[in-house]
N, C-alpha and C positions, 0 to 999 in steps of 0.2 A: 283497133278492135271495136266492134259494134256494141251499142248499149245492151242489146239482147244477149250477146256472148258474155259480157261482164255480169249481167244478171244471173245467167245460168251458172257461171263459175261461182258467183257469190252464194247461190243456193246450194251448190255442191259442197262448198267449204263450210257453210252453216251446218249442214248435216254432219259433216266430219267433226266439226268443232263441238257439236252437241254431244257426240259420242265420248268426248273427253270427260263428260260429267260422270261417267261410270267410275265408281270407286276402285282404286287399286286393291288387289287381293291382299296385299300386305305392304308394309313400308320397305323401301329399298334397303335401308341401313341394316336390317336384321337378317337379310337373306343373302344367298349367293356367296357365302364365305368360302375361302380356300379354293377358289377356282384356279386352274393352272394358268401361269403367265403365258400369254400368247407368244409366238404365232406358230401353231402346230404345223409341221410339214413345210415350213417356209424358211429358206435360207437365201442370203443375198448371192446373186450370180456373179461370177468373176468377170464375165463379159456380156453375153446375151443369153436369154433363156434357151435351154437345150432343145426344147420342143417348139421352137418358133414356127416351124412349118405346120405343126399340129394346131397351134393357136390360130394361125391364119385360116386353116381349113375349117375350124370351128366357127370363126367369125364370118366365113362365107356362106354358112348355112342360114336358113330363115330363122328368125328369132324364135318362132314356135318350136323349131327342131332342136334348139339349144336347151337340153333338159338341165335339171338342177346340178347333177354331177359335172356336166360340161361347164356350166356357169361358174361353179366353184373352182374348177381347174383353171379357167381363164383368170379368175380373180387371184388365184395363188401365184400365177406367173406375173401378173401385174404387181402384186405385193412384193415379190422377190426383187423386181426392178426398183421399186420405191426404197426397199431396204438396202439396195446396192448403192444408193446415193447418200444415205445417212443411216447411222446405226440406231438401235433402240437405246433409250436412256437407261442408265445403270441403276436407277432407284427402283428396286423390285416392289417396294411398298406402294409407290406411286403407280407402277404398272398394274399391280393387282387391283388397286382401287379403281382405276379408269376402266379396266376390263370388267369388273363387277358392275360399275355404273352403266356401262354400255350394254352389257348383257341384260341387266334389269330392264332397261328401256326397250331393248329389242323384243323382250317377251311380250310387250304390249303392242307390237306391230302386227301386221297381217302375215308375216313370215317368221314366226318365232322359232321354227325348227332349223333354220339355217345354222351352220356351225360358226356362229358369230365370234370374231376375235377383234379385240381393241388393244391398241398399244400407243405408247408415247415415243416419238422420234426425238433424238437428241439434236435439236436444231433451235436456234433462238428466234427464228421467224414465227409469224402468226399465221398458221395454216392448219387445215384439216383435209384429209384425203379419204376417199372411199374406193373400193374395188369390188367388182361383182362377187357374189357368193358370201359376203359378210365380213370382208376385211376392212377395218377402219383404223386410221392413224390420225393422231393429233400431235402437234409439235410441243416441245417443252416451253417454247416462247408463248404459245397460246395458253397453255395451262397456267402459266405464271401470271396471266393478265385477266383471268376470269374467276368468278366464284362457281359454286356447284350448280346453281340453277342455270347459269349461262353456259357452262360446259354441257349440261344435260340438253339444253336447246341446240347446241352445235352438234352433239352426237345424234340427236333425233333428226336433225336436218340431213346428216350423212346417212343415217339408217334409211331414211326415205329414198335417197338416191339409189340405194341397193334394192330396196323393196320394189321400187318402180322400174328397175333395170335401166336407169338413165345412162350410166357409163357403158353398159353393154350395147345399147342402141347407138351411142356416139361412136364407139369403136367400130361397129359394123359399118356405119356410114362412112367413116374416114378410110377404113380398109377398102371398101368398095370403090371409093372415089379416087384413091391415089396409089393403091398397091398393085392391082392386077396387071396394068400395062408394063410397068417396070419389071415385074417378075417374068413376064413372057420374054422380054428382050434378054434378060439374064439367063433364062433357060437355054436360049439359042446359043449363048456363049459358053454354057456349061458351068457358070459360077453361081448357080441359084442358091446353094446352101449359105454362102457368106452373105448374099444379099438378103435372104430371108431373115437372118439373125439381125442384121443392121436395120432392116425395115421394121421389124417387130419392135426393137428398141426405140426407133424414131416414132413409130405409131403410138407407143405407150407414153413416151415423154410428151408428145404433142397433145394428148388428151389432158394432161395435167398442167400444161403451160398455156393452152388456149382456152380451157374451160368448157363447160357444158352450155347447152342452149339456154337463153335467158328464161324461157318458159319453164324449163326443168328446175332452175334455181328458185323461181317464184313458187312453184308447186312444193319443192322441198321445204321452203320456209313455212308455207301455210300448213302443210301436213305435219311438219316437224313440231310446230307449236302445239298442235292438237295431241301429238304423240307424247310430248314431254308432259303435258298436263295430265294425260291419261295415266302416265307412270307416277304421278304424284308430285311433280315439280312445278314451280312457279312458271306459268306460261309466258311471262314477260322476260324470261331469261334470254331467249334469242333476240327479241327486240332490244334488250339492253346491250348486247354485243354489237348490234347494228348501230345503236346510238354512239358507241365507242368508235366504230369505224368511220362515222361521219366526220369526226374531228381529226382523223389521221391525215397528215400531209401526204400528198400523192408521191412525193419523192422519198418517203421513209422506207429504207431498204428492207426493213423487217416485215413490212406489210405489202411489198410490191406485188408478190404473186397473188395474194388474196384479192387485192383491189383490181388486178388485171383480169382475173378469171371469174369475177362475179359482177352482176349489175351494180350500179351505184347504190350505196346504202340508203339514200333518200328514196329511191324507187322501191327498194325492198320494204322499207318501212311503210310507205304509202300503200303498197299492195297488201301488207299484213293488216294495216288499219282497216281497209275495206273489208277484208275477210273476217277479222276478229270482232270489230266493233267493241261492245262491252260484254260479249258472250262469256268470256273467261275471267271476268273481273272477280268472280266469287272464289277463284282458285289462286288469286294473286295475293301479294302482300306478305308472303312468308319470310321469316328472318333469313338474312343472307348468311350462308355458311361458306367459309373459305375451304379450298381444297386441301391446304396444308393441315387445317384442323381435322379434317376427315382422315388424312393419311396418318397423322401423329396419334390419333385416338384409337387406331386399330390395335 
């Protein structure tokens, strides 16, 4: 990357980070009470999404022609596949807290009117997942290892993926690259329906096991830090998570997927340091609050 490109990106980030100085309209803790536990309209599929062919048809359209209702439907089908692999955690107090926290942060994004839903998956691994349209999941293993500011940073990172349609773009690219030729051959044999379903599942799983483009992850880090600060949280929450990831052994099975689908933590920290500098130091240093404190105080 040229020095000019780096300078232009840094300038763009500086403008975004400066926007974080806008005060939140109110504090998170006192608002968004009694929201419904997610995930509305989503249930885990027994095998493959029933509308697999419709999903592929939507992904074959230009990004501009995928309107918000179509984007939400694509996300709903992806969320169903994610829930098909692991159930939601049974603690409804924790589910409601994470949903409130995520909804509060999403209100400070550039797409506050999406039907945002946040949930905790009953899995000991350290992972977070986003799907188009505002579906975001974190694992119980992640929640157990972070405090509120760190969780806010992670959710802001995932919200940025949704806002900027990173998964939608990746799905379209993968569908265009590997799906069409196989489907044509299947249609000639008359077994397209079964292939569509299996290909859709393969496509969705591939997105979450191979990860997004490195540039998308760096952008989600930079914009996520600014979004978390704008929502009233310590902007160093996400860097704190990355510091934790730096020390994790590569062979730790609970972190395998996260480490495999993201750039190295050192690279992400260096990128954030260039973007943030000391611009957000005034918003840092807030007392650490544990998630269990929040849940038990409700």
